[in-house]
C-alpha positions as CSV (number, residue, x, y, z in Angstrom):
1,M,-18.5,9.0,2.8
2,S,-19.8,9.5,-0.7
3,F,-19.7,6.9,-3.5
4,W,-17.3,9.0,-5.5
5,V,-14.8,9.5,-2.7
6,L,-14.8,5.8,-1.9
7,A,-14.3,4.9,-5.5
8,W,-11.5,7.4,-5.7
9,L,-9.9,6.0,-2.6
10,R,-10.0,2.5,-4.1
11,A,-8.5,3.7,-7.4
12,F,-5.9,5.7,-5.6
13,A,-4.9,2.7,-3.5
14,L,-4.6,0.6,-6.7
15,T,-2.6,3.3,-8.3
16,L,-0.2,3.5,-5.4
17,A,0.1,-0.3,-5.2
18,V,1.3,-0.3,-8.8
19,E,3.2,2.9,-9.2
20,L,5.0,3.0,-5.8
21,P,7.2,0.0,-6.5
22,V,8.1,1.2,-10.0
23,A,9.0,4.8,-8.9
24,V,10.8,3.6,-5.8
25,A,13.0,1.2,-7.8
26,L,13.7,3.7,-10.6
27,L,14.5,6.7,-8.3
28,V,17.3,4.8,-6.5
29,F,20.0,6.4,-8.7
30,I,19.0,9.9,-7.3
31,E,17.9,9.1,-3.7
32,P,19.5,6.5,-1.5
33,R,16.7,6.6,1.1
34,R,13.8,4.3,0.2
35,A,11.4,6.1,2.5
36,R,12.1,9.4,0.8
37,R,11.6,7.9,-2.7
38,A,8.3,6.4,-1.5
39,G,7.2,9.7,0.0
40,A,8.0,11.5,-3.2
41,A,6.0,9.0,-5.2
42,V,3.0,9.3,-2.9
43,L,3.2,13.1,-2.9
44,A,3.4,13.1,-6.7
45,N,0.3,10.9,-7.0
46,L,-1.6,13.0,-4.4
47,A,-0.9,16.0,-6.6
48,T,-2.1,14.5,-9.8
49,H,-4.6,11.7,-9.1
50,P,-7.5,13.7,-7.7
51,L,-7.6,15.9,-10.8
52,V,-7.4,12.8,-13.1
53,W,-10.3,11.3,-11.1
54,F,-12.5,14.3,-10.4
55,A,-11.7,17.0,-13.0
56,F,-10.8,15.3,-16.3
57,P,-14.0,13.3,-16.6
58,G,-15.9,16.6,-16.7
59,L,-14.1,17.8,-19.8
60,T,-16.3,18.2,-22.8
61,A,-13.8,16.5,-25.1
62,G,-14.5,12.9,-26.2
63,P,-13.4,9.9,-24.2
64,A,-10.1,9.4,-26.0
65,A,-9.1,13.1,-25.6
66,R,-10.1,12.9,-21.9
67,L,-8.0,9.8,-21.3
68,A,-5.0,11.2,-23.2
69,S,-5.1,14.5,-21.5
70,S,-5.4,13.0,-18.0
71,E,-2.5,10.6,-18.6
72,V,-0.3,13.4,-20.0
73,W,-1.2,15.5,-17.0
74,A,-0.2,12.6,-14.6
75,V,3.1,12.0,-16.4
76,V,4.1,15.7,-16.7
77,G,2.8,16.6,-13.2
78,E,4.6,13.8,-11.5
79,A,7.8,14.4,-13.4
80,A,7.7,18.0,-12.4
81,I,7.3,17.0,-8.7
82,Y,10.2,14.6,-8.9
83,R,12.3,17.4,-10.5
84,F,11.2,19.9,-7.8
85,I,12.2,17.4,-5.0
86,W,15.5,16.6,-6.6
87,P,16.8,19.5,-8.7
88,A,19.8,17.5,-9.9
89,L,17.5,14.9,-11.4
90,P,17.7,15.3,-15.2
91,L,14.3,16.2,-16.7
92,H,14.4,13.2,-19.1
93,R,15.0,10.8,-16.2
94,A,12.2,12.4,-14.2
95,A,9.9,12.0,-17.2
96,L,10.9,8.4,-17.7
97,V,10.3,7.4,-14.1
98,S,6.9,9.1,-14.3
99,L,6.1,7.5,-17.7
100,A,7.1,4.0,-16.5
101,A,5.0,4.2,-13.3
102,N,2.0,5.7,-15.0
103,T,2.2,3.2,-17.9
104,A,2.3,0.3,-15.4
105,S,-0.8,1.6,-13.5
106,F,-2.7,2.3,-16.8
107,L,-2.0,-1.2,-18.1
108,V,-3.0,-2.8,-14.8
109,G,-6.2,-0.8,-14.7
110,L,-6.9,-1.7,-18.3
111,A,-6.4,-5.4,-17.6
112,L,-8.6,-5.3,-14.5
113,A,-11.3,-3.5,-16.4
114,R,-11.2,-6.1,-19.2
115,L,-11.6,-8.8,-16.5
116,G,-14.6,-6.9,-15.1
117,L,-12.9,-6.3,-11.8
118,V,-13.0,-2.5,-12.0
119,H,-15.1,0.0,-14.1
C-alpha cells in the first residue's frame, strides 16, 4: 500500500474517532437508532474526506484558500448527506451537526500538529 493511502487511512481514522461521537450525539433528535446515526456519519465522511485529502491539496490556490475550501466542502457535503438521509432534518440543524463535528476534528488535528504528532 502506498504512503499516501496509509497516511489517508490514519487521518481518516482520526477524523472518525473525533467526528463520530459528536455527530452521533447531535443526531439523536432526528434518529433514535445509534447504529444508523453512526453509519450516516461514516458515510458522510467517506463522501467528503477523500476529496479533502487527495484533491484539495492539488488546488493552485494558496494554503489558506485550500484549507478554507476543503473545510467548507466537508461541512456542506456532510450536511447535504445528513439532509438526504433524513429529509425531515432542518437544513440549519444538518449544517450545525456537520459544523460541530468538523470543527472538533479540525481543532484536534491542529493541536496534534502543534504537538508534532501529525503533519
